[in-house]
C-alpha positions in Angstrom: 1.1 -23.2 9.9 1.3 -23.1 13.9 2.1 -19.9 15.7 5.4 -20.9 17.9 7.0 -22.8 15.1 11.1 -22.7 15.0 12.5 -21.4 11.8 13.2 -25.2 10.1 9.3 -26.3 11.1 8.7 -22.8 9.0 10.7 -23.2 6.4 10.1 -27.3 5.6 6.2 -26.2 5.6 6.5 -23.7 3.5 8.6 -25.5 0.9 6.2 -28.3 0.9 3.2 -25.9 0.5 4.9 -24.7 -2.3 5.1 -28.2 -3.7 2.0 -28.7 -3.5 1.3 -25.8 -5.6 4.0 -25.9 -8.4 2.2 -29.4 -8.9 -1.4 -28.3 -9.5 0.2 -26.2 -11.9 1.8 -29.0 -13.4 5.4 -27.5 -13.2 8.5 -28.6 -11.4 10.0 -26.8 -8.2 12.9 -25.7 -10.4 10.5 -24.3 -13.0 8.7 -22.0 -10.4 12.2 -20.6 -9.5 12.8 -20.0 -13.3 9.4 -18.2 -13.6 10.4 -15.5 -10.5 13.1 -14.7 -12.2 11.4 -12.9 -15.0 10.3 -9.8 -14.3 9.2 -7.0 -16.2 10.5 -3.9 -13.8 14.3 -4.7 -14.3 15.2 -5.3 -10.4 13.6 -6.5 -7.8 14.1 -8.9 -5.0 11.9 -11.8 -4.5 11.4 -12.5 -1.0 10.9 -16.5 0.5 7.0 -16.1 0.9 4.9 -18.5 2.2 1.3 -19.0 0.5 -0.6 -17.1 3.3 1.7 -14.5 2.9 2.2 -13.0 -0.3 0.0 -9.7 -0.1 2.8 -8.9 2.9 5.0 -5.7 2.1 8.8 -5.9 2.8 9.4 -4.8 6.1 12.1 -4.4 8.8 10.6 -5.3 12.0 12.8 -2.4 14.2 11.7 0.1 11.4 8.0 -0.9 11.5 7.4 -0.5 15.4 8.9 2.8 15.4 7.6 3.9 12.7 3.8 2.7 13.1 2.7 3.4 9.8 2.9 1.6 6.4 6.1 0.2 4.8 7.0 -1.3 2.3 10.9 -1.7 1.5 12.7 -1.9 -1.9 16.1 -2.6 -3.2 17.0 0.4 -5.6 19.7 -0.2 -8.4 20.9 3.1 -9.0 20.1 7.3 -9.0 17.6 6.6 -11.8 15.6 4.5 -10.1 15.3 6.6 -7.1 14.4 9.8 -8.8 11.4 7.9 -10.7 10.0 6.2 -7.6 9.9 9.9 -6.1 8.7 11.5 -8.9 5.8 9.1 -9.2 5.7 8.8 -6.0 5.5 13.1 -5.2 3.3 13.5 -8.4 0.7 10.6 -7.9 -3.0 12.0 -7.3 -4.9 11.5 -4.4 -8.4 10.8 -4.6 -10.0 13.1 -3.2 -8.1 15.5 -5.7 -9.7 13.1 -8.7 -13.2 14.2 -7.3 -12.2 17.9 -6.9 -10.8 18.0 -10.9 -14.1 16.6 -11.7 -16.4 18.5 -9.9 -14.6 22.1 -11.0 -15.0 21.2 -14.6 -18.4 21.0 -14.0 -18.6 24.0 -13.3 -15.8 25.0 -15.4 -18.3 28.5 -16.7 -19.0 29.7 -13.1 -17.1 33.0 -11.7 -13.8 32.2 -9.9 -15.8 32.8 -6.1 -18.4 29.8 -7.6 -15.7 27.8 -8.6 -13.3 28.5 -4.9 -16.4 27.6 -3.0 -16.8 23.9 -5.5 -13.1 23.2 -4.4 -13.6 24.2 -0.7 -16.8 21.5 -0.8 -14.9 19.2 -2.7 -12.4 18.5 -0.6 -14.4 18.3 2.4 -16.7 15.8 1.1 -13.8 13.8 -0.4 -10.8 14.1 2.0 -9.7 11.2 4.2 -9.6 12.1 7.9 -6.9 10.2 10.3 -8.6 8.4 13.9 -7.5 11.2 15.9 -9.5 14.0 14.1 -12.8 11.7 13.7 -12.3 11.5 17.3 -12.0 14.9 18.2 -14.9 15.6 15.3 -17.5 13.2 17.1 -16.7 14.6 20.6 -17.1 18.3 19.3 -20.2 17.9 17.4 -22.7 15.9 19.7 -20.7 17.4 22.8 -20.5 14.6 24.9 -19.7 14.7 28.7 -16.3 13.2 29.2 -16.2 11.7 33.3 
């Protein structure tokens, strides 16, 4: 797909690529659309995408520019959907939490002070660091001279 294609060229190319894919799968284009209607997640919007774009999240270009972070938009049908999403997101374990729990389980018979040291060490060993903090740590630890 060329970078400066018109909307019509993009849509024609996308349809041709999908038609080629469904032909390889030995199904019709309309049958492909009926499979898109099957869904395990109740209500879900499937945006039109080219084959090379299937791993791109739904996003708003203006919001993305201002937010400058990962974004994945999805419509929500009712309050239950909102509550379910917020609850799952809020209680989703971070990768470092699982490592801390494993390390803490290994020393469950130790005294409180030892277990607190294990938690602190495990946190420092497994946490993720942002780019700004990483730059600061490199400069601080290596005593670079900045001109």
